[in-house]
C-alpha positions in Angstrom: 51.8 3.4 60.3 51.8 0.5 58.0 52.9 0.8 54.4 49.4 1.4 53.1 48.7 4.3 55.5 49.6 7.9 54.8 49.3 11.3 56.5 50.4 14.7 55.2 49.9 18.2 56.6 50.3 21.6 54.9 48.6 20.4 51.8 47.0 22.9 49.4 43.7 21.4 48.3 42.0 23.0 45.3 38.7 22.1 43.6 39.3 23.1 40.0 40.6 26.7 40.3 39.1 27.4 43.8 41.5 26.9 46.7 39.7 25.2 49.6 42.6 25.3 52.0 46.3 26.1 51.9 47.3 24.1 55.0 45.0 21.1 54.8 45.6 17.4 55.6 45.4 14.3 53.6 44.9 11.0 55.5 44.8 7.5 54.2 43.8 5.1 56.9 41.7 2.0 57.3 40.9 1.8 53.6 39.6 5.4 53.4 40.9 8.7 52.1 40.0 11.9 54.0 40.7 15.5 52.9 40.6 17.9 55.9 40.9 21.6 56.3 43.5 23.2 58.6 40.9 23.3 61.4 40.3 19.5 61.0 36.9 19.9 59.3 36.3 17.3 56.6 36.2 18.5 53.0 35.6 15.1 51.5 36.2 11.4 52.2 35.7 8.1 50.4 36.7 4.5 50.5 39.9 3.9 48.4 37.8 2.0 45.8 36.1 5.3 44.9 39.4 7.2 44.7 41.7 7.6 41.7 44.9 9.7 41.8 47.8 10.4 39.6 50.5 12.8 38.7 49.9 15.0 35.7 52.8 16.0 33.4 51.7 19.7 33.4 51.7 20.0 37.2 54.7 20.4 39.5 56.5 17.4 40.9 54.9 18.1 44.3 51.3 18.0 43.0 48.8 15.2 42.2 45.2 15.2 40.9 42.7 13.0 42.9 39.2 12.1 42.0 37.2 11.5 45.2 33.6 10.4 44.6 33.9 11.8 41.1 35.0 15.3 42.3 38.4 16.5 41.0 40.9 17.8 43.6 44.4 19.1 43.1 46.7 18.3 46.0 49.9 20.2 46.4 52.1 18.8 49.2 54.8 20.6 51.0 53.4 24.1 50.5 54.9 25.8 53.5 58.5 24.8 53.3 58.8 24.3 49.5 61.7 21.9 49.8 63.2 20.3 46.7 62.0 16.9 47.9 58.4 17.9 47.5 57.8 15.0 45.2 58.5 12.5 47.9 55.2 12.9 49.8 53.3 12.7 46.5 55.0 9.4 45.6 54.2 8.0 49.1 50.6 9.2 48.8 50.2 7.4 45.4 51.8 4.3 46.8 49.4 4.3 49.8 46.5 4.5 47.4 47.8 1.5 45.5 48.1 -0.6 48.7 51.8 -0.1 49.4 53.1 -1.0 46.0 56.3 0.7 44.9 55.7 3.5 42.4 56.6 2.5 38.9 58.1 5.7 37.5 61.2 5.3 35.4 62.9 8.3 33.9 63.3 7.8 30.1 64.1 9.9 27.1 62.1 10.0 23.9 64.9 8.0 22.1 64.2 5.0 24.4 60.6 4.8 23.3 61.4 4.0 19.7 61.6 0.4 18.7 64.8 -0.7 17.1 64.8 -1.2 13.4 66.4 -4.4 12.0 
């Protein structure tokens, strides 16, 4: 796989509060995103230009929200093994959507956001 391609299995895919699958697949390949069920049936797919995704502060570190053709999906990766490194596949997924760029998340505290006073 090149840097801009991504594949993950055992992904919980939800549309709003309805769970579509608990062991689905997310595939980014050839400029397209495909969401598949555990049986390989396509839930939704779109070119990357019609997809936006990001992490939300109120979700777990292993979750992301993706808008595919205007439909909101919640993707939770690493459902079955629930490892502490569940945030790693989400970061790789977001980087693949951006075309292989490194993810620009920097931990900071509230104190660093303030501008210094002279």
